[in-house]
N, C-alpha and C positions, 0 to 999 in steps of 0.2 A: 504495499500499500503505499503510494508516493506521493506525496501532495507537496508540491513546490511552494506555494505563498505558506505553508505551515512550517514549513524547513525553514525557509527564510527569516520568518517572525522568531523563531524560536533563536536560530543562529544571532542574527543582528538587527531583526527589526524591530527589538525593544529597547534598544542601545538609547534611543531619543536624541542620536544625532547622526548626521551624515558622514563622517569621516568616520567611517569604519571597514573593516576588509570584512568585501562581501564574494565570497568564494563563489565560483561557478559550480550550481547544482544542478546533477543529471540522475536520469533513473538509469541502471544497470540491469539486466535482464539474467541476475545470478540469485542463485537460491542459495543463503546462509547455512549452512550444514547443519549447525548447534542451533537454530530457529528452536523456540519452545512452541511445543506439540503436543498434542496425545501422546506420540511416541517418545516423546521426550520433555517432560515437564517443567525440569528444569531446566532454564537458560545456563550458556558457559559460564565457568567462574571465573576466565579469563578476561582481563582488560588491557587495555594500554592508557595511560594518563599523559596529556601533552599540557603542560601550562607555560604560557607566555612569559615568566618572568626570568631575570638575568638570562637571556638569550635562549631562552628555550628550555625546559628540564622534561624529561622523558621518563616514564617507569611503567614496568611490564607487571602488574600484578594477577595474583591468584586467591580468589575468597579476600581480596583488599591488604594482603600482605602481597610483599615485593617476592619475586618469582625465587625461586631456588632454597628458600629459607626451609629449614626441617619443621616440622609440628613442635619439637620439643622446644626450638629456639626463638618461639614467633614474641616472648616476654622481650626481647632482645630489640632496644630502640630503632636500631639498625635497620631493620625486617618492618616496619610502618611505612607505609605511606607517608608521602608528605601532605596529603589530603585526609588523614585520618583525625579522627576526633580529639586523642593527644596532641599532635603536630599542630592542628588550626587553635586548640584552646590555648595551647603554647605562645602561638604568635598573638593571640587577642589579648594575652597576659602582657606579652612584650612591649605591645603598642599602648594597651590602656590601663593595665595594670589592676589596682583593687576598683578603681572607678568603675568595671564591667563585672567585679568580683564579689564586691560586697562582703557579706558575712559567710558567703558559701564556701564550705571546706573540700566538697568534690561537685564532679564533673554533673553528676544527675542532679545537686540542689542547683547548682546553675544554671542546667538549663530548663529545669519546672520552673525556677523563679521569672524566667523569661516572658515578657510580655508577647514577643512574637511566635514565641513555640507556643504558648496558651492559645493563643488566639486560631493559629494556625490548625489545631485538633478540635475544635470546638464543632459543633454538629453541622455549623452551615460549611463550612470548609472541604474543598474537593480531597484533602489530604487522609479525612476521616477514614477514605476507602482504600489508604496506605498501607502497607501489613505494618503490624504493631511489633515492636520490637522493647527486648528489657532497654535502658538507659544504663550507658557504664558507671560504673561506681568507682572511679580511679579519683585518688587524691590529688586537687589543684597544688598544694606544696611540693609535691614528690615532680613536680613538672620542673 
């Protein structure tokens, strides 16, 4: 299902400025082998992340962790994606410190006190249909 206007809106249409990179979008008639289907109810756990900071950074991930790390080693900070909860919160703390954290001691406290998070989970939000998962309980001072 290819909807060019929807892709354009998702990639750059909401930026609110005209000076944005606008890639050429085309439909390719190839079937993705790992598409979600009745025969394959879970999508492929692998992903590639590209972030345009510091000249561009690329990560290959499996289930949210950098590829190549053994399950026993996933507590090592070097195995974490640059976009994982811990690294994002660590960056927020570096930028805003206690201004954002207040009295929160854990990530779960910080997230549950966020007005944006709470409002996006109410009954009128489309996010109510998203899968629910446990909020991580890691300690903020340990970052």
